[in-house]
Phi, psi and omega in degrees: 000127180265139181304321182289341183292338183280338184064052185302327180299320178292321180296318182274356180086358176076002179235133179223147174231141170234146186233135175234118176217136178296143181296329180237129177245147181280131177298135180092350180252163178293153177265106183267143177206164179226144179231138173239126178251145175220166182066219183295336182292338180298323187274001184245154172290151181249140178257130180249133179226136178241125182247131172284116186297320183297320184257348184063022179262143173286126183249348178201150173213155184202151173248137175248125181292151177297143177229141183304321183274355176079003181258145179221129170243125186217169174214155178247158176300155179306145179242154175294163178303140179157184179252133185229153174245128180252123179238133176240129183230147176182143178054040176076010178230159178212163177222143184228142173214161180244156177208162180243137171256120183226000000 
């Protein structure tokens, strides 16, 4: 079986996002993160949503403009101590990671 025979781009939808955020963020400091988009996701704006895990409430949202190279470095305003879920969505795909503010 050859890797190209599967048509993985069609299977995955041709759009991918990867998210990098440190597991622990310092209380009182900005929450820094990076996103890399590839495929169809490069050409679309990305929606960022931050959910407080304890209350299940959205506590922050942000839009990231499309960039030709697909990379985004961004930060959010400081958040209170707690556990949060960060979701980035675009072109019908999304990626999620969690972090703690301590």
